[in-house]
C-alpha positions as CSV (number, residue, x, y, z in Angstrom):
1,X,0.0,0.0,0.0
2,X,1.2,3.5,-0.8
3,X,1.9,5.9,2.0
4,X,-0.7,8.6,2.5
5,X,0.1,12.1,1.6
6,X,-1.3,15.2,3.4
7,X,-5.0,15.7,3.9
8,X,-6.4,18.5,1.9
9,X,-9.0,20.9,3.4
10,X,-11.9,22.5,1.6
11,X,-10.0,25.7,0.6
12,X,-7.3,23.7,-1.2
13,X,-9.7,21.5,-3.1
14,X,-11.8,24.5,-4.1
15,X,-8.7,26.2,-5.5
16,X,-7.8,23.1,-7.5
17,X,-11.3,22.8,-8.9
18,X,-12.2,26.4,-9.6
19,X,-8.8,28.0,-10.3
20,X,-9.7,30.9,-8.1
21,X,-8.1,32.9,-6.8
22,X,-5.5,32.3,-9.4
23,X,-2.3,32.7,-7.3
24,X,-3.6,30.3,-4.6
25,X,-4.9,27.9,-7.3
26,X,-1.5,27.8,-8.9
27,X,0.2,27.2,-5.5
28,X,-2.3,24.4,-4.7
29,X,-1.8,22.8,-8.2
30,X,2.0,22.8,-7.8
31,X,1.8,21.3,-4.3
32,X,-0.7,18.7,-5.5
33,X,1.5,17.6,-8.5
34,X,4.5,17.4,-6.2
35,X,2.7,15.0,-4.0
36,X,1.5,12.9,-6.9
37,X,5.0,12.8,-8.4
38,X,6.4,11.6,-5.0
39,X,3.9,8.8,-5.0
40,X,2.2,10.1,-1.8
41,X,-1.3,10.9,-2.9
42,X,-3.2,13.5,-0.8
43,X,-6.4,12.5,0.8
44,X,-9.8,14.1,1.4
45,X,-12.5,13.4,3.9
46,X,-16.2,13.1,3.4
47,X,-16.5,16.4,5.3
48,X,-14.3,18.1,2.7
49,X,-16.1,16.6,-0.2
50,X,-19.4,17.7,1.2
51,X,-18.2,21.2,1.9
52,X,-16.7,21.5,-1.6
53,X,-20.0,20.3,-3.1
54,X,-22.0,22.9,-1.1
55,X,-19.5,25.7,-1.9
56,X,-19.5,24.9,-5.7
57,X,-23.3,24.8,-5.8
58,X,-24.1,27.8,-3.5
59,X,-21.2,30.1,-3.7
60,X,-19.9,29.5,-7.2
61,X,-23.4,28.8,-8.7
62,X,-22.2,25.5,-10.3
63,X,-25.2,23.3,-11.3
64,X,-25.5,20.3,-9.0
65,X,-24.9,17.9,-11.9
66,X,-21.6,19.6,-12.8
67,X,-20.5,19.9,-9.2
68,X,-21.1,16.1,-8.7
69,X,-19.3,15.3,-12.0
70,X,-16.2,17.4,-11.2
71,X,-16.1,16.0,-7.6
72,X,-16.5,12.5,-8.8
73,X,-13.6,12.9,-11.3
74,X,-11.4,14.5,-8.6
75,X,-12.0,11.9,-5.8
76,X,-12.1,8.8,-8.1
77,X,-9.5,9.9,-10.6
78,X,-6.7,7.9,-9.0
79,X,-4.6,10.8,-7.7
80,X,-6.5,11.4,-4.5
81,X,-7.5,9.0,-1.8
82,X,-11.1,9.6,-0.5
83,X,-11.5,8.6,3.1
84,X,-15.0,7.5,3.8
85,X,-18.0,6.9,1.6
86,X,-18.4,9.9,-0.7
87,X,-16.2,8.5,-3.4
88,X,-18.5,5.5,-3.9
89,X,-21.6,7.6,-3.7
90,X,-20.3,9.9,-6.4
91,X,-20.1,6.8,-8.7
92,X,-23.9,6.4,-8.5
93,X,-25.8,7.2,-11.8
94,X,-28.2,10.1,-12.0
95,X,-27.1,11.4,-8.6
96,X,-27.9,15.0,-9.4
97,X,-31.6,14.0,-9.6
98,X,-31.6,11.4,-6.9
99,X,-33.9,11.7,-3.9
100,X,-32.5,11.7,-1.4
101,X,-29.6,13.7,-2.6
102,X,-25.8,13.4,-2.4
103,X,-25.3,14.8,1.1
104,X,-28.2,12.8,2.6
105,X,-26.7,9.7,1.0
106,X,-23.3,10.5,2.5
107,X,-24.8,10.8,6.0
108,X,-26.8,7.6,5.5
109,X,-23.7,5.6,4.3
110,X,-21.6,6.9,7.1
111,X,-24.2,5.7,9.7
112,X,-24.5,2.3,7.9
113,X,-20.7,2.0,7.9
114,X,-20.6,2.8,11.6
115,X,-23.2,0.1,12.4
116,X,-26.0,2.4,13.4
117,X,-29.3,0.5,13.5
118,X,-31.1,3.3,11.7
119,X,-30.9,6.8,10.3
120,X,-33.7,8.8,11.9
121,X,-35.0,11.7,9.8
122,X,-37.9,13.9,8.9
123,X,-36.9,13.7,5.2
124,X,-39.5,11.5,3.5
125,X,-37.3,10.9,0.4
126,X,-34.8,9.1,2.7
127,X,-37.3,6.3,3.2
128,X,-36.0,5.0,-0.2
129,X,-32.8,3.9,1.5
130,X,-32.5,0.8,3.7
131,X,-32.4,1.3,7.5
132,X,-34.2,4.6,7.6
133,X,-36.9,5.6,10.1
134,X,-38.9,8.7,9.0
135,X,-40.6,10.5,11.8
136,X,-43.9,12.1,11.0
């Protein structure tokens, strides 16, 4: 198994994906490529992937389908290690139109992975997932 590189936070991933601000994006890209060249891939957590998704959609006005596509390519492209469940969820087809959506699916998958007996929610769409208790 390859050694892990550094963990990237939301600000670094956003610079890599948006190219803004340009000076920070260039610095992030150089650092990223150095890590990849050394064979120590950086990693990202589910929290970072979720925050980047939110920021792309709501602060950068990137359509959900495009944000999910670029995030999926980033975390599943082989140069980054995604800790947690979001990488697998980003592989699901038609995710931009799925109910429940990406973030609710990440929460659900994390609870399943942790062995929780149920996800308890008021979100009716989540009832489509196994092990969900919808309060009414």
